N, C-alpha and C positions, 0 to 999 in steps of 0.2 A: 488405184487404191487410195482411199481417203486417209487423212491424217488426223490425229487427235492432238489438240493444243492444250497446254497447261502452263502453270507458273510455279517456279520454285524460287523462294527468296527474291521475288520481283523480277525474275528472269523468265522471259517467254521461251518455252521449249516446244519442240515438234517431235512427236513420237510416232514413227511410222509402224502401223500394225503388223506388217509383214517382215519387219526387221528381226534379225536373230535375237534371242534372249541372252541375258548374261550367262545363264547356265549352259546354253548351247555353245556359246563362244568358249567357255571354260573347258568343255569336253572336246569340241572339234579342234581348237587351236592348241590348248595346253595339255590335254589328255587327262584331265581330273574329272571325277564324277560329281563332286560336291564341294561347296565352299566351306571354309573353316571360320569359326568365330564370327566376327563382324564383317567379314569380307563381302558377303552378299549385300548387306544393308548399305555398306560404303559404296559399292559398285553401282547399285541402283540409284542411290542418292546423287552421286556425281554424274551419272549418265544422263540424268534429266535436268542437269544444270545447277545442282546444289554445290556450295562450297563446303569443304570439310577439313578438319584437323584430326589427324590420325596418330595415336600413340599405340604402337604395336611392337612387341619384342622382336629382336633379330631372329630371322627364321620363321616369323609369323605370317609371311606372305603379303608384305606391304605392296610389293611391285605390282601384283595383280590388281590392286585397288585403283591404280591409274592406267594400267595397260588395257584392261578390258573396256573401261569407259572410252578410251581413245579409239578402240576398234568399233564401238557402238555408235559414237557421235560422228557427224560429218566433220572433216577437216583433219588436222594433224595435232596430236598430243605433244606439247613441248615439255620436256622433262629437265628441270634445273638440277644439275648434280655437280658437286665440287670434285668429283672423282675423274679427272681427265685421264689418268693412267688406266682406268678401268672401263672407260666408255666403249673401247673396241670390243672387249669381251661381253659387255652388256648388250651391245647391238648384235653381235654374233649369236648370242643365245636367243634373241628374238627372231633373227633371220632363220635360225634352225627350226623354228616352229611355224614359219611362213608369214611372219609379221614384217611389213616393209618399214625397216628402222634404219636410221642414219645418225651420225653425230657431227657436230661442228666444234672443233677446237684447234689449238695452236700446233698440234702435231701434224696436221694435214698440209699438203702443198696447195698451191693456188688452183690448179686444175681440179683437184679432188673437192675442194671447198665449193667451187663454182658449180660442179655437177650436183652436189647435194642441194645447193641453193635452187637450182633449176627444178629439181625433182619436188622440192617443197612448194615452190610457187605454182607448179603444175598440178598440185594436189595428189602427188604419187607417193606420199609417205604417210604411215600411220603414226609413227613416233619419231621425234627428233630430240636428241640429247644435246644440251647446251650448258657450258659452265656459267656460273653466276657472274664471273668477271666479264664474259662476252655479252651476257644479256643486259648488263648495266650500261652498255654503250648505246648511244642514240642510233648509231648506224645499224646495229642489230635489230633494235625495235622497229625501225623503218622497214627493214627487210621482212620482218615477221608480218607487218601490216600488208604486205603484198600477197600473202597467202591467207589461208583460213585456219585459225587456231581452234582446236576442239576443246582443249583444256590446258591449264598449266599445273604441272606437278612439281612441287618444291620438295625434293628429297633431302634427307638429313637437315630437317628444318631447325633443329636445335642450334645449328651454326648461326642463327640470327641473334642468339642470346649473347649480349656483350660480355657478361661475366661467366659465361659457360666455358666448358673445357675445349670446345672446338670452334670458337667464334671466328667468323669470316665477315669482314667489313662489307663485302659486295652483297651480302644477303640483305643488308639494311635497305638497299635500293629496291628490293623486290616488292615492297608495299605499293609501289607505283603501278604495278600490274593491274590492280583494281580500278585505277583511274583510266588507264590507257585502253584496257579491255573490260569494261564494266559488264558485259554480257557473257563473258567466258568464265566457266567455273574454275575454281582453284582448289587444289588439295595439297596440304602441307603434311609431311609424314616424317616421323622420327621414331627411333627405337628407344630413346631415353629422354625423360624430362621430368623434373620435379614439378610441383604445382606452380612455383614461381617461373620456371622456364616455360611451362605450358602457357601461362598467361602472357608471357613476353612474345611467344610465337604468334599468338592471336592478335596482340596489339601491333607489333612491328610489321606484320604481313597484311594488316588491314583485313583480318578475318573475324571481326567482331560479330558478324551475323552467321558465321559458319556453324554447322553441326559438328559436335565433338564426338569422336569415338575413341574411347580408351579401353584397351584390351588389358588383360592380366599381364603383369610383367614377369610372371613366374616362368622359369625355364626348368621344368621338373627333371629333365634328362641331365642337367649339369650338376655335378657334385662339387660343392664349395668346400675348400679346405685351406686353412691358414696355419702356418707353423712359425715358430721363432727361428730367426737367423742364427746359424752356427756353421761357418764355412759354407756359404750359400751356394757356391758353384758345385761343390761336392753333393750338397743336398739336391740340387736341381738334377745333376747327373744320375743320382740314385733314383729319383722320381721318374725320369725319362726311361731309364733302363728297365725298371720294374713295372711301370704301368703305361708308358707311352712308346715302347720300343717298336720301330717300324711305322709309327703313326705320324701324320702331319700335325704340327703344333706350332704355337707362337709363344715366344718368351719375351716379356716386356721389361725394359730397364729404363731408368730416367736419363742417363748420360750416354753420349756417343762412345766415349771411352769404355764404359762398362759393357756396352753392346759388342764392340769389337773384341774385347778380351774374353767375354763369355762365349762368343761364337767360336773363337780360336780354341778355347778350352774344350768345348764340346766336340769340335772336329778332331782334336788330338786324342779324344777318348772314343772315337768311332761313331759319332753322331753326325749325320749329314746336315750340318748347321750353316746357315748364311746370315751375314749381318746386313741390317737395313737401317739407314738413318738419313736425315736431310743433308748431311755433309758429304754424302757420296755423289758422284757424277750421275746425271739423269739417266745415262745409258746403263750404268751399273745397277741403279735402283730398278730400272725396267727389266734387266736380266734376272735379278733376284726374284722379283715379283712373278715373272713369267715361269721360272722354275718351280716356285711354290704352287702356283695355280695348275701347272701342267704335269707335275711329277708327283708320285706318291712318296710318303715318308720323309719329306723335307721339313726341317725345323727352322723357323725364322726367328732370329734374335733382333729385336727392334726397339726403337723409341716409339712413342705414340704416333709418329709420322706414318706408321704402317697400319693398315687394316680396315680403315673406314670403307664400307661398301664392298668388302671382300665377299664374294658369293661362294667360295669353296665350301661345299656342304660337309666334308668329312674331316674337318679339323677336330682331333680328338682331345686336345688339351690346350689351355692357355695358362701360362705360368707368369707370375710377376716376381721378380727378384728385388724390386724396390717398392716401397709403399706408394700406391697411387694417390694422386692429390685430392681425389673426390670419389664419392660413391658412384656418381653418374659416369665418370670416366671409367671406373673399375667395372661397372655393370655393362657398359658398352663394349669394352675390350673383352671381358669374359664371354660376352654373347656371341663372339666370333667362333666359339666352339660349338660343335653339335648342331649345326643348322639343319642336318638331316633328321634330327630327332633321336638319334642313337646316343647311348650313354657317353658322357664326356666329363672332363675334370677341369675345374678352375682352381689352380694351386698358387698360393701366395706365401712368400717368406718375408717377414719383416722384423726389424729389431729396433733397439733404442736409438741407434745412430740415425735411422730413417726419420724418426720423430723429431730429434734435435735438428737435423738438416732441414726438414721442411719448415719447422718453426722459424729457422733463421732465414730461409728463402722468403717467407711471408713478411718478416720484419723488414727485409731489404727490398721488397717488391715495390715497383712504381705504383702510383695511385693514391687515392685519399684514404682516410681512416676507415671509411665505410667499405671500401674495396678490400682492405686488409682484414677487416672483420668478417667479410663474406668468405674470404679464403680460409680463415681460421675455422669458421663454421663448417666448411667442406671438410677440412682435415679432422675436426672433432667427430664428425659423423663417420668418417673412415676408420678412426681409431675405435669408436664404439662398436663398429662391426668386427674389428679385429679382436677386441677384448671381451666380447659378449660371452656369457656362460650359457646362453640360451641358443635356440636354433638360429643359424646364420641366415637362413632363407627368410624366416619371419622378420628378422632385423632388416634385411636388404629390402624386402617388399614394403615394410612399414615406411621406409625412407621415401618411397614413391606414393605413399598414401593408401597402401593396400594392406588390409589385415589378412592374416593367414594362420594356419596352425602348424606345429612342428612337422618338418618334411620327412624325417627319417633318412635323409640322403645328404647330410653334410657332416663334417667331422664332429661337431658338438652333439649331433644326434646319435652318430654311430658309436662314439666313445665320449659320453658326457664328461666334461671337465670337473675335477674336484674343486671345491671352494673352501678356502681357509681364511681365518681371521688375520688380516695383515695390519691390524691397527698398531700393534707394538712396533713392528719393523718400520711402519710409516712414521711413527713418532720419533724413532731413533734417527731416521734420515732427516726429517724436518728440523729436529733439534740441532743436528750437526750443522745444517745450513744457517739456522738462526744464530748459533754461537759464533760461527766464523764471521758472519756479517756484523754482529753486535760487538764482539770482542776484538776483532782484528780488521774489520771493514774489508773482508775478502769474500770472493765468490769463485766457485769452482764447477767444473763439469762433473758428470756422473762418475767417470773412472776414478778420479782422485777422492771423491766422497766415499766411494765403495772401498777404496784402499784404507781410508781412515776407519770406517765401520768394521772392516774385517781384520784390522790390525796388521796390515801388510806393510812391511818396512821397505819403502822405496826411497830412492835418493831425494825425490821431491818432498816426501813426508818428513825426512830428517832435516832438510834445508829450512822447511817452513816451521819446524818445531810442532807439527800437528800430532805427534805421538804423546804430547802432554795434554791434549784435549780431554774433557770428561767423557766424551763419547768414543774415544780411541779403543778399538777392539770389541765394542759391545755387540757387534753384528756378526761375529765369527761363526755363529750357528748356521748362516746361510752362505751358499756358494756365490761366487762372482756372477754366474748366470742367473741365479735366483734374485740377487739384488738388482740386476739389470731389469728383470721382469717386474720387480717392485716399483723401480723408477718409471718404467714404461707405463704401468697401470696407473700410477699417480698422475702422470702427465695426461693420460687419456681421461681421467676423472676430474681434471682441472684442479687438483690438489698441489700440483707443481707447475712451474712454467719455466721456459728458457729465456735467456736474456743475452743480448749482444752478439757480436760476430762469432764468439767462440762457444756459444750455446751453454753458458753457465746456468746452473739451476737456482731458481729463486722461489720463495713461497708465494702463495696467493691469498686472497682474503679468506677463502674456504679452508686454508691450512690451519687456521687458528682453532677451528672446531675439532680437528684431529688432535692437535697438541693438548687441548684442554680435556680430551677424553669424551666430548659430547657427540662425537661422530665415529661410528664403526666403519672400518675399511675392509669390506670383503674383497678377496683377490682370487683369481683362478690359478690353479696349479699347472705348471708347465707339463704337458703330456708328451709321450713318445709319438712318433709318426703313426698315423693310421695305417694299419696293415693293408696289403693289396686287396682291393675289392674288385667288383665287376663293373666299376665305373667306366673303364675303357675296355672295349672288346672289338675283335674284328667283325666286319660287316656280315660275315657268313658264320659267325660263331654258333648260331642256333639252327643251322641247316644240317641235314644228314650228309653222309659222305658223298652220295651220288649228286645231290643238289649243290653241294659245295663245290664239287668238281666242275659242274656246269656253270655255276656262278663265276668261278675263276676263268673259265674258257670265255665267258661273255666279257669279263673285264679285260682279258688280253685282246679280244677283238675290238673292244671300245678304245683301248690305248692305241691301236694301230689306226683306227678311223680318226681319232683326235690328232694324232701326229701328222697324218696326211693332210688334214684340214688346217693344221696350225692353230687349234683351239684347245682350251682346257678339256679334260675328259668329261667333266660334269655337263658340259654343253651338249655332248652327244646324248648321254644318258646318266642319271645319277645312280648310285649304288642301290637305292631303294627300288628303282624300276628294274634294274638287272636281277635283284633278288626275286621280285615278283615274277619275272620271266622264267627264272630257274625253277620256281615252284610250280608255275602254270604249265610250263613245257608246251607252248603253242606249236602245232604242226602245220599251221597256215597263217598267212598274213591276217586274214579276217579274224583269227582268234586273238590277235594282239589288241583288238578293240576292247576297251574296258580296263586294260592294265594301266595303272596310274603312271602318268608321265609320258604316255605315248599318244600324241595327238595325230591329227590327219596328216600333217606334213611329215612328221617323223616316221609315221607308219609307211608313207610313200617312199621316203628316202632310205630307211634302214630296215623295213619290214622283212624283205626277202633275205637279207643278210642275217638277221636275228634268227629267223626260222632255220636257216642253213646251219648255224652254230648249234642250235638245239637238236637238229636232225643228225649232225655229225657226232654229237656226243651220245645220242641214243644208239648209234651204230658202233660206237667204240667199245672195247672190252671194259668190263666193270672192274674198277680198282678194288682190291681187298684190303687196302690200307685205310687206316682211320685218321 
């Protein structure tokens, strides 16, 4: 058979006419009938030798964008991934669909590593996963040169950004791949990147000539919800009990201590919760991660050390009990919910202390002034998202340069917040700060200032003589919680700032406009919690009784298969595939062809067993329960 030669970005490529097409591989191997969004364009571009930078939301199908080209091109696709703890499951998922995949990392013994290396050199692998730390060594590069590389896929590419939320120094060395393998296409992929991070990815990875594919960052199945902190653990427990009961979820906190105490609190109240943070032994972290991936209904309470690359599709909620440091971090963490496309919730509780604490951390952070300003800009954007009176999704997508319309599926759309004129309370607070500084050269935090404004007689007020101030008691018409909201919103608007180790409040240049009356200060009214919605629902919620019973029978069968194989249940089949089987009720293996998620290998491995479950259910007595 003759071959057709072409060039992409100066790279000569050979396309064999009788080779399978990308769509054929998609159907035969992965069991899908069609590509989504930019997937097909990306796959075709990389398959013929083109470089690509891909920005696609979590759950958007990024992995297929390098997996299919690796199967179409001669040689082995090298996947650079920072997720050593997850490589085993990533490889098992590929093996389950018939792909020859392996990984090389520090968890393997010498014999296992050597076996993988021999298979690579012999051309017996389709995909090989390697950590960036390993790939940065000269020894690994020489080893790769002994075989044939079909492409380099750089996953979690935002890790190359030095001021990003997940910076990994070893990613900086990956730009050398272009010099070492000039004829091998490279594809960099991430689920989160601002315009600045996007540019940095292209620059630092030497992808200046790459084609860029930027998908919508919208995850319409996720309901974004933000509430004010008020006994946050009790708030979290109520949220999980009313909307996430029995569902898998992730709770993020900033400190290890908070993680430990929150997990303990949830367990004491009947929630199957586990703690995860970098201070735990590696074996304990592995155990926690394994339970989360392999069991239903487990809730992980974690620092941001947990979650990158987690492929568990049925995480129904992600909760934050501390204010995230950036919108990018928040977006990536919330994106771990609802990868299966089913309704999910991103719930965040934050308060005034979060703002004060993070301002202090920025002031004390290492780095130059430009670095601290960048951190402040990240926090300002996060505060703007929290305090917006408009659609949260519109605000979130605008941060990534994407314009949209109100979503109807966030708290501010479901229960629009009331807006009131906060100019006078703002003037009262700012005037108190000015008087204390001018008359007594004193600065205080929010709690003491609120005591003065509300006329609360505390020992500190009496000792300082602050009950003699002109502003003493002039804010008694607002509650303590309302005043904290005022302070928080003034900080978010840049009309207040924090100073020093203790987070005392000081005025800003813009404060003068408020004090003079030339600037109006609109504020949002604190609203009650959004009542329970349909944002979280069981996978079988929309099935009738008989189909639901079959679906649960299929899930039970899947759990046994996964346990026997020692893999997460979703590697056998996802819930969406089992729902499709329950609805289609195939009576033969041939009838499984065309059901999403069942490719050739899985049909051969599990087809007869699936049909047997369907057949057994058909012969069982019909339940009359609802």
